[in-house]
C-alpha positions as CSV (number, residue, x, y, z in Angstrom):
1,X,-22.3,36.3,118.8
2,X,-21.3,40.1,119.1
3,X,-17.7,40.4,120.2
4,X,-18.4,41.5,123.7
5,X,-20.0,38.3,124.1
6,X,-17.0,36.1,122.8
7,X,-15.7,33.4,125.1
8,X,-13.0,34.8,127.9
9,X,-9.3,33.3,127.4
10,X,-7.2,34.2,130.5
11,X,-3.4,34.6,129.7
12,X,-0.6,35.4,132.4
13,X,2.4,37.4,131.5
14,X,5.4,39.1,133.1
15,X,5.3,42.7,132.3
16,X,7.6,43.2,129.1
17,X,7.9,44.1,125.6
18,X,7.5,40.6,124.8
19,X,3.9,40.5,125.2
20,X,4.3,42.4,121.6
21,X,2.0,39.5,120.1
22,X,-0.5,39.5,122.7
23,X,-1.2,43.6,122.6
24,X,-0.9,43.3,118.8
25,X,-3.7,40.3,118.5
26,X,-5.9,42.2,121.2
27,X,-5.6,46.0,119.7
28,X,-6.2,44.2,115.8
29,X,-8.9,42.1,116.5
30,X,-6.9,39.0,115.5
31,X,-8.1,37.1,118.7
32,X,-11.8,38.6,118.0
33,X,-11.8,37.3,114.7
34,X,-10.6,33.8,116.3
35,X,-13.7,34.0,118.5
36,X,-11.7,34.6,121.5
37,X,-11.4,37.5,124.1
38,X,-8.5,38.0,125.6
39,X,-7.8,39.3,129.4
40,X,-4.6,39.8,130.6
41,X,-3.2,38.7,133.8
42,X,0.6,40.0,135.6
43,X,2.1,38.3,137.4
44,X,5.5,39.4,139.8
45,X,7.6,36.3,139.5
46,X,7.4,32.6,138.6
47,X,6.3,31.1,142.2
48,X,3.3,33.0,141.6
49,X,2.7,32.5,138.5
50,X,3.3,28.6,138.7
51,X,1.2,28.4,141.5
52,X,-1.6,30.1,140.4
53,X,-1.1,28.2,137.5
54,X,-1.5,24.9,139.1
55,X,-4.8,25.9,140.5
56,X,-6.6,27.1,137.5
57,X,-6.2,30.7,138.2
58,X,-5.9,31.4,134.7
59,X,-5.8,29.2,131.1
60,X,-2.5,29.9,129.3
61,X,0.8,31.1,130.7
62,X,3.5,33.2,128.8
63,X,6.4,32.1,130.4
64,X,9.7,30.5,130.3
65,X,9.3,27.3,128.8
66,X,12.3,26.3,131.6
67,X,9.4,26.6,133.9
68,X,7.2,23.7,132.4
69,X,9.9,21.3,132.7
70,X,10.8,22.1,135.8
71,X,7.5,22.1,137.5
72,X,6.4,18.5,135.6
73,X,9.6,17.3,136.7
74,X,9.0,18.7,140.5
75,X,12.4,20.5,140.5
76,X,10.1,24.3,141.1
77,X,11.1,26.5,143.3
78,X,7.1,26.9,144.7
79,X,6.2,23.8,147.1
80,X,3.6,22.4,144.9
81,X,5.4,18.9,143.2
82,X,5.1,17.5,140.2
83,X,2.6,19.0,137.5
84,X,2.2,16.7,135.1
85,X,-0.7,18.6,133.9
86,X,2.0,21.4,132.2
87,X,2.3,21.8,128.8
88,X,3.8,24.3,126.3
89,X,1.7,24.0,123.3
90,X,3.2,27.2,121.3
91,X,6.7,28.5,121.2
92,X,7.4,32.4,120.6
93,X,11.0,33.9,121.4
94,X,14.6,33.3,123.2
95,X,13.5,35.5,125.6
96,X,15.8,38.0,124.1
97,X,18.1,37.8,127.6
98,X,21.0,40.5,128.2
99,X,23.7,39.9,131.1
100,X,23.2,44.0,132.6
101,X,26.0,44.8,134.9
102,X,26.0,48.2,137.3
103,X,28.2,51.0,135.6
104,X,31.2,49.9,137.8
105,X,31.4,46.3,135.9
106,X,33.0,45.9,132.8
107,X,33.4,42.5,131.5
108,X,32.0,39.0,132.9
109,X,35.1,38.4,134.7
110,X,34.9,41.4,137.2
111,X,31.2,39.7,138.5
112,X,33.9,37.4,141.2
113,X,32.8,38.2,144.6
114,X,29.6,40.3,143.7
115,X,26.1,39.6,144.0
116,X,23.8,39.2,141.1
117,X,20.2,38.4,140.9
118,X,17.4,36.0,139.8
119,X,13.3,35.5,139.7
120,X,13.6,32.4,141.2
121,X,17.8,30.4,142.0
122,X,16.1,26.7,140.7
123,X,14.2,27.5,137.7
124,X,13.5,29.9,134.5
125,X,16.3,32.1,133.6
126,X,18.7,31.4,136.3
127,X,20.6,28.6,134.4
128,X,21.4,31.0,131.5
129,X,23.1,32.9,134.0
130,X,25.0,30.5,135.7
131,X,25.9,28.9,132.5
132,X,27.2,32.6,130.9
133,X,29.4,32.8,134.3
134,X,30.7,29.5,134.1
135,X,31.7,29.9,130.7
136,X,33.7,32.9,132.5
137,X,35.5,31.2,134.8
138,X,33.0,31.7,137.7
139,X,31.6,28.7,139.4
140,X,28.4,29.1,141.7
141,X,29.2,26.4,143.5
142,X,32.5,27.7,144.4
143,X,31.0,30.3,145.6
144,X,32.5,32.5,143.5
145,X,29.6,34.7,143.5
146,X,26.7,35.2,145.3
147,X,23.0,34.9,144.2
148,X,19.6,36.5,145.3
149,X,15.8,35.8,143.9
150,X,14.5,39.6,143.6
151,X,11.3,38.4,140.9
152,X,10.6,39.5,137.8
153,X,12.0,41.5,135.8
154,X,10.7,45.0,136.7
155,X,11.9,43.9,140.5
156,X,15.1,43.2,139.0
157,X,15.9,46.1,137.3
158,X,14.4,48.4,140.1
159,X,17.0,46.8,142.6
160,X,20.3,46.7,139.8
161,X,19.0,50.6,139.9
162,X,19.7,51.1,143.1
163,X,22.7,49.1,143.8
164,X,21.5,45.8,145.6
165,X,22.9,44.0,142.9
166,X,26.1,43.9,140.5
167,X,24.3,42.2,137.5
168,X,21.0,40.5,136.0
169,X,19.3,39.0,133.1
170,X,17.1,41.4,131.5
171,X,15.3,42.0,128.1
172,X,13.4,44.5,126.2
173,X,12.8,47.1,126.7
174,X,14.6,47.1,130.3
175,X,18.1,46.6,129.1
176,X,17.5,49.3,126.9
177,X,16.5,51.4,129.6
178,X,19.5,50.0,131.6
179,X,21.8,50.7,128.6
180,X,20.1,54.4,128.3
181,X,21.1,54.8,132.1
182,X,24.3,54.1,131.7
183,X,24.7,50.7,132.8
184,X,26.4,47.9,130.8
185,X,25.0,45.1,128.7
186,X,27.9,42.4,128.5
187,X,26.1,40.0,126.4
188,X,23.7,38.7,124.9
189,X,22.6,35.3,125.9
190,X,22.2,33.6,122.7
191,X,25.3,35.2,121.8
192,X,27.0,33.4,124.7
193,X,25.2,30.2,124.6
194,X,23.5,29.4,121.5
195,X,20.1,29.0,120.7
196,X,18.0,28.8,123.5
197,X,13.6,28.5,123.7
198,X,12.7,30.9,126.2
199,X,8.9,32.1,126.2
200,X,6.2,29.6,125.4
201,X,2.2,29.6,125.4
202,X,1.8,27.0,127.9
203,X,-1.8,25.0,129.5
204,X,-2.7,22.7,131.8
205,X,-4.1,19.6,129.5
206,X,-6.8,18.4,130.9
207,X,-7.9,22.9,130.5
208,X,-6.5,22.4,126.8
209,X,-8.4,19.2,125.8
210,X,-11.9,20.4,127.2
211,X,-10.8,23.9,125.5
212,X,-9.1,23.1,122.4
213,X,-11.2,25.4,120.1
214,X,-9.9,28.3,122.2
215,X,-6.3,27.0,122.1
216,X,-6.3,26.7,118.3
217,X,-8.0,30.1,118.4
218,X,-5.0,31.4,120.4
219,X,-2.3,30.1,118.5
220,X,-3.5,31.0,115.2
221,X,-4.5,34.9,116.3
222,X,-0.8,35.0,117.6
223,X,1.2,33.8,115.0
224,X,-1.2,36.4,112.8
225,X,0.0,39.2,115.6
226,X,3.7,38.3,114.9
227,X,3.4,38.0,111.2
228,X,1.9,41.4,111.2
229,X,4.3,42.9,113.5
230,X,7.4,41.6,110.9
231,X,5.5,44.0,108.2
232,X,7.7,46.9,107.6
233,X,4.4,49.2,106.6
234,X,3.0,48.1,110.0
235,X,6.1,49.7,112.6
236,X,4.4,53.2,113.2
237,X,1.2,51.2,114.3
238,X,3.1,48.9,115.6
239,X,5.1,51.4,118.0
240,X,2.1,53.1,118.8
241,X,0.6,49.9,119.8
242,X,3.7,48.7,122.2
243,X,3.8,52.7,123.8
244,X,0.0,52.4,124.5
245,X,0.3,49.0,126.3
246,X,3.5,50.1,128.4
247,X,3.3,53.6,128.8
248,X,6.2,54.6,130.7
249,X,8.1,53.3,127.3
250,X,9.8,56.5,125.4
251,X,10.0,56.7,121.9
252,X,13.4,56.0,121.8
253,X,12.6,53.1,123.9
254,X,10.2,51.5,121.7
255,X,12.2,52.4,118.6
256,X,15.1,50.5,120.2
257,X,12.5,47.5,121.2
258,X,11.5,47.4,117.8
259,X,15.2,46.8,116.2
260,X,15.8,44.1,119.4
261,X,12.5,42.1,119.1
262,X,12.2,42.1,115.8
263,X,15.6,41.2,114.5
264,X,15.4,38.8,111.3
265,X,18.1,36.1,113.0
266,X,16.4,36.3,116.8
267,X,13.8,38.1,117.1
268,X,10.0,36.5,117.7
269,X,9.9,33.2,115.9
270,X,7.8,34.1,112.7
271,X,5.9,30.2,112.5
272,X,5.7,30.7,116.4
273,X,6.9,26.8,116.2
274,X,9.5,25.5,119.2
275,X,13.1,25.8,118.3
276,X,14.0,22.4,118.7
277,X,18.1,23.1,119.3
278,X,16.8,26.3,121.6
279,X,15.1,23.5,123.8
280,X,17.6,20.9,123.9
281,X,19.9,23.9,125.5
282,X,17.2,24.5,128.0
283,X,17.1,20.6,128.8
284,X,20.8,20.7,128.4
285,X,20.9,23.7,131.2
286,X,18.4,21.6,133.6
287,X,20.2,18.6,133.4
288,X,23.8,20.8,134.6
289,X,22.2,22.6,137.3
290,X,18.4,21.1,138.0
291,X,17.9,19.5,141.4
292,X,17.6,17.0,142.3
293,X,19.7,15.5,139.0
294,X,18.2,14.6,136.0
295,X,19.6,13.9,132.4
296,X,16.5,16.1,130.3
297,X,16.6,14.6,126.7
298,X,12.9,14.2,125.9
299,X,11.4,17.3,124.5
300,X,7.9,16.0,123.4
301,X,7.6,15.4,127.6
302,X,6.8,19.0,128.1
303,X,4.9,19.8,125.0
304,X,1.9,19.2,123.0
305,X,2.1,20.6,119.7
306,X,-1.3,19.2,118.4
307,X,-3.5,22.7,118.8
308,X,-1.3,24.5,116.4
């Protein structure tokens, strides 16, 4: 079989630098060497992604693990009901979230009475935002601030830049772009709430069981991509790959993304395993803010780690 005849695995992603592992796997041939070809699909927001996922419109979702937990539990924002088929099969990162605010906002407490934006109000990283604000004396249920749905990171950054909202959570390269434009990065999420399991690779269980070789190939190639990224000798080529896939990114933005996404303490997971303390944090936030109210503690319910 030639590389042009390889079986295709469709991977749905939010746009951003956190897809670097997938870009590297494509450009360096790690996926092809593992016996698969990757077809990437972009999504504008989590409601669209999870709805399409439930309908089998793609094979693997690179998404916040809270989305998987939410839809397994029937707490998702899309009206698709509980999705026990959803399962995370590989960890990737903490999502690199930073609370970024308008130039007029110098501290978190200044967000009292202001409007903050999220992708979906009941899934994803919204709970991280609510928790950061709670720790600074701002209570959503008390009406200390207003929450609006603005879509994925590109849409949220655009709305923030246009002055529609006072703050939102962004990750590389958008937090870098925002800082360069004079916006204030108030705090990095993990500095405030501790370890957090963010992005994962997720599948539908029935598809994964029928396509276990593809799932294993994806995980193996992705892990090789991350290991390649962490090799200092590959820095220049890694930056070129990032800019090729994100052509709007300047050299300065790419350099800043390299420092942030490959930080030894909070960059990509080198092993692509689930961060158990981080997953516990994700479940604790959903237990606090998710509706209907549930106490969630069983990490295994949302994972199938037998493929990697």
